[in-house]
C-alpha positions as CSV (number, residue, x, y, z in Angstrom):
1,M,0.2,0.2,0.0
2,R,2.6,2.6,-1.1
3,H,1.9,6.1,-2.5
4,Q,0.9,6.3,-6.2
5,L,0.5,8.4,-9.3
6,V,-3.3,8.5,-10.3
7,V,-3.5,7.3,-13.8
8,V,-6.9,7.0,-14.6
9,L,-8.9,4.3,-16.9
10,L,-12.6,4.2,-16.4
11,V,-14.5,0.9,-16.0
12,A,-18.5,1.1,-15.1
13,T,-20.2,-1.6,-13.0
14,A,-23.6,-2.2,-12.2
15,C,-25.8,-2.0,-9.1
16,V,-26.4,-5.4,-8.1
17,R,-25.6,-8.1,-5.3
18,H,-22.3,-9.0,-4.9
19,P,-21.8,-12.8,-3.8
20,G,-18.5,-12.9,-5.2
21,P,-16.6,-14.8,-7.8
22,A,-17.7,-18.5,-8.0
23,A,-15.3,-21.1,-7.7
24,S,-14.8,-23.6,-10.1
25,A,-15.3,-27.7,-9.0
26,A,-11.5,-27.8,-9.0
27,D,-10.8,-24.8,-6.9
28,R,-10.1,-25.5,-3.4
29,T,-10.2,-23.1,-0.6
30,V,-6.8,-22.7,1.3
31,F,-7.8,-19.9,3.6
32,F,-11.1,-18.5,4.9
33,D,-12.3,-16.5,7.6
34,D,-15.8,-15.3,7.9
35,F,-15.0,-13.5,11.3
36,N,-17.8,-15.6,13.0
37,G,-16.5,-16.0,16.6
38,A,-16.7,-14.1,19.5
39,A,-13.0,-12.6,18.9
40,L,-10.4,-12.4,16.0
41,D,-8.8,-15.6,15.5
42,R,-5.3,-15.3,16.3
43,T,-4.2,-18.7,15.0
44,K,-4.9,-16.9,11.6
45,W,-4.2,-13.0,12.1
46,N,-1.3,-10.9,13.5
47,V,-2.3,-7.5,14.6
48,E,0.7,-5.1,14.2
49,V,1.7,-2.6,16.7
50,R,3.8,0.2,15.1
51,G,4.2,3.8,15.7
52,R,6.8,4.5,12.9
53,A,5.0,5.9,9.8
54,V,5.3,5.4,6.4
55,N,3.9,7.5,3.4
56,D,3.4,10.4,5.9
57,E,0.4,8.5,7.4
58,Q,-0.8,9.8,10.5
59,Q,-2.0,7.1,12.6
60,A,-0.2,4.7,15.1
61,Y,-1.2,1.0,14.7
62,V,-2.2,-0.8,18.0
63,D,-3.6,-3.8,19.0
64,S,-6.7,-3.1,21.1
65,A,-10.5,-3.9,21.5
66,P,-11.4,-0.3,20.2
67,T,-9.5,-0.5,17.0
68,V,-9.7,-3.9,16.1
69,F,-12.9,-6.0,17.0
70,I,-15.6,-8.7,15.8
71,A,-19.2,-7.6,15.4
72,H,-22.1,-9.3,15.3
73,G,-26.1,-8.6,14.6
74,A,-27.0,-5.2,13.6
75,A,-23.5,-4.1,14.5
76,A,-22.1,-6.1,11.6
77,R,-24.1,-3.7,9.0
78,G,-25.3,-6.9,6.8
79,A,-22.4,-9.1,7.2
80,T,-23.2,-12.9,7.1
81,N,-22.1,-14.2,10.4
82,G,-20.0,-11.6,11.6
83,A,-17.8,-8.8,10.5
84,L,-14.1,-7.5,11.4
85,V,-14.1,-4.0,12.2
86,I,-11.2,-1.9,12.0
87,H,-12.3,1.3,13.8
88,P,-10.1,4.6,13.9
89,V,-9.8,6.7,17.0
90,Y,-8.8,10.1,17.9
91,A,-6.1,10.1,20.6
92,P,-4.2,13.3,20.6
93,G,-0.9,13.1,21.9
94,Y,-0.7,9.4,21.9
95,V,2.9,8.5,22.3
96,S,3.9,4.9,21.1
97,A,6.5,2.7,22.2
98,D,9.1,4.1,19.9
99,G,8.5,7.5,21.0
100,N,6.7,9.0,18.0
101,R,3.2,11.2,18.4
102,H,0.2,10.6,17.1
103,D,-3.3,12.1,17.0
104,F,-4.9,8.8,15.8
105,L,-5.0,5.1,16.4
106,S,-6.1,2.8,13.8
107,G,-5.7,-1.3,13.0
108,H,-3.2,-3.3,10.7
109,L,-3.9,-7.2,10.4
110,D,-1.7,-9.7,8.3
111,T,-1.3,-13.2,8.0
112,H,2.6,-13.2,8.0
113,G,4.2,-16.4,9.6
114,R,0.4,-17.8,9.8
115,F,-0.4,-18.1,6.2
116,D,0.8,-17.5,2.8
117,F,0.7,-18.4,-0.9
118,T,1.7,-18.6,-4.3
119,Y,-0.9,-17.9,-7.2
120,G,-4.7,-18.6,-6.5
121,V,-7.5,-16.4,-6.1
122,A,-7.6,-13.8,-2.9
123,S,-11.1,-12.3,-2.3
124,A,-12.5,-10.1,0.6
125,R,-16.3,-8.8,1.1
126,M,-15.7,-5.5,2.3
127,K,-17.6,-2.1,3.3
128,L,-15.5,1.2,3.5
129,P,-15.9,4.6,5.0
130,S,-16.5,7.6,3.1
131,G,-14.4,10.7,4.0
132,S,-11.5,11.9,2.1
133,G,-8.3,11.0,3.8
134,F,-9.4,7.4,4.8
135,W,-7.0,5.1,3.2
136,P,-8.2,1.3,3.6
137,A,-6.5,-1.3,1.7
138,F,-6.5,-5.1,1.0
139,W,-3.4,-6.3,0.0
140,L,-0.8,-9.2,-0.6
141,L,3.0,-8.8,0.3
142,G,5.9,-11.3,-0.1
143,G,8.9,-11.4,2.8
144,G,11.9,-9.8,2.1
145,D,13.0,-6.4,1.4
146,W,10.2,-3.9,-0.4
147,P,9.9,-3.4,-3.3
148,A,11.7,-6.7,-4.4
149,T,9.5,-8.7,-2.7
150,G,6.3,-7.8,-5.1
151,E,3.6,-6.2,-3.6
152,I,-0.2,-6.9,-5.1
153,D,-2.8,-3.9,-4.0
154,V,-6.1,-5.8,-4.5
155,M,-8.0,-2.9,-3.3
156,E,-7.1,0.6,-2.2
157,N,-9.4,4.0,-1.5
158,V,-8.7,7.1,0.0
159,G,-12.3,8.0,1.3
160,E,-13.2,8.8,-2.3
161,P,-16.8,7.2,-2.6
162,D,-17.1,6.5,-5.9
163,W,-14.0,4.6,-6.9
164,T,-11.4,2.3,-5.6
165,S,-7.6,1.5,-7.1
166,V,-5.6,-1.7,-7.9
167,A,-1.7,-1.6,-8.3
168,L,1.4,-3.7,-8.4
169,H,4.8,-2.4,-6.9
170,G,8.0,-4.3,-7.4
171,P,11.5,-3.4,-8.7
172,G,11.4,-0.5,-10.9
173,Y,7.9,-0.1,-10.9
174,F,7.1,1.3,-7.3
175,G,5.7,4.4,-5.6
176,D,4.5,6.3,-8.4
177,T,3.8,3.2,-10.2
178,P,2.4,3.2,-13.8
179,L,0.9,-0.4,-13.1
180,F,-2.5,1.0,-11.6
181,N,-6.0,1.3,-12.6
182,R,-9.2,2.7,-10.7
183,L,-12.6,1.4,-11.1
184,Y,-15.5,3.9,-10.6
185,L,-18.8,3.0,-8.8
186,P,-22.4,4.3,-9.4
187,A,-23.6,6.7,-6.6
188,D,-26.2,4.2,-5.3
189,D,-23.8,1.5,-5.2
190,D,-20.7,3.4,-3.8
191,V,-17.9,2.0,-1.4
192,T,-19.7,2.1,1.5
193,H,-21.9,-0.7,0.5
194,W,-20.9,-4.2,0.4
195,H,-18.4,-5.2,-2.9
196,V,-16.1,-8.0,-3.3
197,Y,-12.6,-7.3,-4.3
198,T,-10.6,-10.0,-5.7
199,V,-7.3,-10.5,-7.4
200,D,-6.9,-13.9,-9.5
201,W,-3.1,-14.3,-9.4
202,R,-1.5,-16.6,-12.2
203,P,2.0,-17.3,-13.2
204,D,2.0,-15.1,-16.0
205,T,-1.2,-12.8,-15.1
206,L,-3.1,-11.1,-12.8
207,L,-6.5,-10.2,-13.0
208,F,-8.5,-7.6,-10.6
209,R,-11.8,-7.5,-10.2
210,V,-14.7,-5.7,-8.1
211,D,-17.6,-8.1,-7.8
212,D,-17.7,-9.6,-11.2
213,R,-16.3,-6.7,-13.2
214,L,-12.9,-6.6,-14.5
215,V,-11.0,-3.5,-13.3
216,Y,-7.2,-4.6,-14.7
217,R,-5.5,-7.2,-16.6
218,L,-1.9,-7.4,-16.2
219,T,0.7,-9.8,-18.2
220,R,4.4,-10.6,-17.1
221,P,5.5,-8.8,-20.6
222,M,3.9,-5.7,-19.1
223,V,5.3,-5.7,-16.0
224,E,8.8,-6.7,-17.3
225,N,8.5,-3.6,-19.5
226,Y,9.2,-1.6,-16.1
227,G,11.5,-4.3,-13.9
228,R,11.7,-8.0,-12.7
229,W,8.4,-9.7,-12.3
230,A,8.2,-10.2,-8.4
231,F,5.0,-12.5,-8.3
232,D,6.4,-15.9,-8.1
233,N,7.0,-15.8,-4.6
234,P,4.9,-16.7,-1.4
235,K,2.7,-13.6,-0.3
236,F,0.6,-12.9,2.8
237,I,-2.8,-11.1,3.2
238,I,-2.8,-7.6,4.8
239,L,-6.0,-5.6,6.0
240,N,-5.5,-2.3,7.1
241,L,-6.8,1.1,7.8
242,A,-4.4,4.3,7.3
243,L,-5.3,7.8,8.1
244,G,-4.0,10.5,5.6
245,G,-0.6,10.2,4.2
246,A,1.1,10.5,0.5
247,Y,-1.7,8.9,-1.6
248,P,-4.4,10.7,0.2
249,L,-2.7,14.2,-0.4
250,K,-2.0,13.6,-3.8
251,V,-5.9,13.1,-4.6
252,N,-7.3,15.6,-1.9
253,G,-4.1,18.2,-1.8
254,T,-5.1,18.8,2.0
255,K,-1.8,19.9,4.0
256,L,-3.6,20.9,7.1
257,P,-4.5,20.0,9.5
258,Y,-2.8,16.8,8.7
259,P,-1.5,15.7,5.5
260,G,-3.9,14.1,3.0
261,L,-6.5,14.5,6.1
262,P,-8.8,17.4,6.0
263,Q,-11.0,18.7,9.1
264,P,-14.2,17.1,8.2
265,T,-12.8,13.6,8.0
266,V,-11.0,14.2,11.5
267,N,-14.4,15.5,12.6
268,K,-15.9,12.0,11.6
269,I,-13.3,10.0,13.5
270,V,-13.8,12.2,16.7
271,R,-17.3,11.2,16.1
272,G,-16.7,7.6,16.1
273,D,-17.0,7.3,12.5
274,G,-14.8,5.9,9.8
275,D,-15.0,1.7,10.0
276,V,-13.9,-0.6,7.6
277,L,-15.9,-3.7,8.0
278,V,-14.7,-7.2,6.4
279,D,-17.3,-9.9,5.8
280,W,-15.0,-12.4,4.9
281,V,-11.6,-13.1,3.5
282,R,-11.0,-16.3,1.0
283,V,-8.2,-17.8,-0.9
284,T,-8.9,-20.8,-3.5
285,A,-6.1,-22.9,-5.0
286,H,-5.6,-23.2,-8.7
287,P,-5.1,-26.8,-9.9
288,M,-1.4,-27.5,-10.4
289,T,0.2,-24.1,-9.7
290,T,-0.9,-22.9,-6.3
291,T,1.3,-23.5,-3.3
292,A,0.0,-22.4,0.3
293,R,1.4,-23.0,4.0
């Protein structure tokens, strides 16, 4: 989830129910969590604790009940069995363990050391907040040094309700990457509604979808036009909510009161708004190609 230059390629979508892409009979599920328990399943997920900021983001990541929790019933807002909630918290003057000061707390979850995979279909059903400067993401990252390890951004949003973006990062194509696209959504089915965000990752191709609509198709030659293909190694899953920072700043131009985070969005956080909800996360394997552990 590194900062990006916005290169716009438009794709439209329809207002429909979003059950997610159907798996073929040959596919098998290698990872699944529908957050149906009373608490987060710590055998599947780590919750990061970090105060060091990247990309000029304004939050500290903490492992706390107010910022990362499981909701049920009406609080799950339409999720089937339960929902993971990443909730931003206004905490002016918070000092993290590394001595950095922050005014906001948020959540960052990953499967590093618990589950990773090479090739397959990774999907998450998510409901996002609206508010310029919210920066939620669903992404895949390899172990090792960035960007050489490769990064697949399945879904990024900077609080703009009418679009989400996808991107790749690797050696020679990172930061202001040219390997990027957006999907625009209709006003009656924007990011605050449930959508399924998917990447179909194959040895020579990556297909990005929102619900059943193709957003972007990337091939190995397209990537190798800029640098080494960095997508033959295992990658783990990340879900997070950043606040402000380089990517939102490039879109909204806001520098005060925080880079990329305007006052109306700060007011939302103060009021307790801005939740990211995740109904489920699934990885299915491709026969003969996927490896998972």
